[in-house]
N, C-alpha and C positions, 0 to 999 in steps of 0.2 A: 504494500500500500504506500502511496505517496501522500504527504500532507505538505501544502505550500504556505509560506509566510511571505506576504507582499506588503508593500507600503512605500511611501515617499523615501527617497534617500534621506537618512538621518532620523528615520522613525523608530529605530531600535530593533530591526529585524534580526540581526546577529545575536543580540542579547536574548531576545525572546526564543529564538531557535535553540540556543544553548540551554536555556531553562527547560524547554520542552524535552530536549534530548536527555537531560538529567532526570526529569520526572519519569520518562519512559524507562531509563536504566534502573531507577529506584524501584520500579514495578516489575523488573526482570524482563523488560521488552527492549532488546537492543535496537537502536535507531541509528541509521547512517545519516550524517548531516552533510548536505551539499550546498555550496554557496554559488550563486550566479556570478559573483565577482571572481571566482576561480576559473571562469570561462571567458575572460577578457581577451580581446585581440590587441596586438600592438599596432595602433593606428597613428598616423600623423594628422593632427588637427591644426597644424600651423597654417596660417594665412587664410583660413576659412572665414567667411562672414558668419554672423550668428545663426542664420537659418541653415546654412550648409553644415555647420558644426553640430547643430541640434539633430539634423537628419542623419549624419554619419554616426553620431552616438546612438541614436535610437535604432537604426537599421543594421549597423555592422559592428559596434563596439563589443557586444557580447556574442559569443558563438553559441547561440541557443540550440542549434542543431547538434552540436557536440554534447551539450548538456542532455538533450533528449536521448541521444544514443547511450550516454552513460546511464540514464534512468532505465532504458530498455535492457541494458546489459545486467542490471541489478535484479530484474524480474526473476523471481524464484530463487534468489540467492540466500545467503545465510541470514541476513537481517530482514525481518518481515516488514520493516518500516523504514522509509526514507523521508527525511524532512528536507525540503528544498526552500532556501530563503534567498530573497533578493528582489531587486526591482524587475519589473516586466515579466513575472513568472507565467502569466497567462498566455504569453507568446510562445511558450514551450509546449509542443503538442501533447506530450504525456501528462503535463499538469492541466492544461485546458480541458482535456478529455474527461477526466474523472476525479482529480484530486480535490479533496475538501480544502478550501482556501481560508486562511486567516489574514485579514487585512488590518494593519496597524495604522491608526490615524494620529496625526500630530499637526499642530499649526505650522504654517509656512515659516513664521518667525522662529519658532523653536527648532524646526528642522535646519534652518539657516545657521542658528547658533551652534547646534551640534556638529554640523558639517565643518564650520570654521574651526571649532575646537579639535575635531578629529584630524583635519587635514593640516592644521598648524603643526601638530605632532609629527606629521610626515615630512615637515620641512618646507611646505608650500607657503608662499606669501599670501596675504589677505587678498591682494589684487588677483592672483591666479585662482584662488578658491572662489572668489566672487564671480569671476568669469565662468568657471565651470558650473557654478550654481545657475547662473542666468542664461548660459548658452547651451548647457547640456541637461543637467539634472531636472530643473523645473520645466523646461519645454518638453522633455521626454515624458515627465509625469502627466502633463496636460494632454499630450497626444495619446498616451496609453489609456488614460481615463476615458477619452473620447472614443477610442477604438475598442476597448475591452471592458470597460465599466467594472473594475474589480470589486468595488464596494457592493454593487448590486448582486454580484455573483458569489460573494463571500458567504461561507457558512458561519463565520464568526468575524465580528468587527471589534477591535480592541482600541480604546482611546489610550494612547501611550504618551500623552503630553508630559506626564510626570513619571520619570524612570522608576521611582520608588513605589508608585501605586498605579500600575496599569488597571484599566477598568473595562470590563466587557460591556459593550453597548448592545450587541446582538449575538445570539448563539442559536444555531439550529441543532437541537439535541439529536444524538444518534448518528451524526455524520462523521465523527472522529473516532479513532481508536480510544479505548477506555482511559488510558493514562493521560492522553491529551485532553479529552473531555473533562476529566476530573480536575486537571490543572486549570482549565478555563472556568469551570464552575467555582473553584476557589476564588478566582479573580472576580467572579460575579457575586460572590458571597453566598452561593447556593450549594456548596459541596464541602465534604469533609477533607 
């Protein structure tokens, strides 16, 4: 089974995915964790106008076909559960076909603050980070929402504005493996 975690860059997908994998492990259910970011292509964005940069990022930056092949190769493997986290997950055929989706929501301002903090730690300047946010991350989010409507397709929506207190906004019961549903119910205040 595949479970996907999606959301705006800076929404906390990696943190939530790690927490879910730990919850599964605590229940004796091994889960493989895959990150869309691990399927990046080395592309040259130099000299592109903002629209061309946004299009290149959305259409080519992530090798979603390779991620789809990785998921297909895991079918029937040792781990009964694969958690895929990252941006644009509904563009991966194996995810779009049947995976229950968790969408994390966060305000644009908070996402921007987190991205700046994260990318400063990678040695990027504020100018470079802001350019990436405004030319890649946020335009990709807008296009993705228009084309795929992840919140409408989500089996769970989690408000992750506060790292310390994520809050389930919507949950379709029975769509997730038991360990993950119990974790989501705890966030919603409705489970042990």
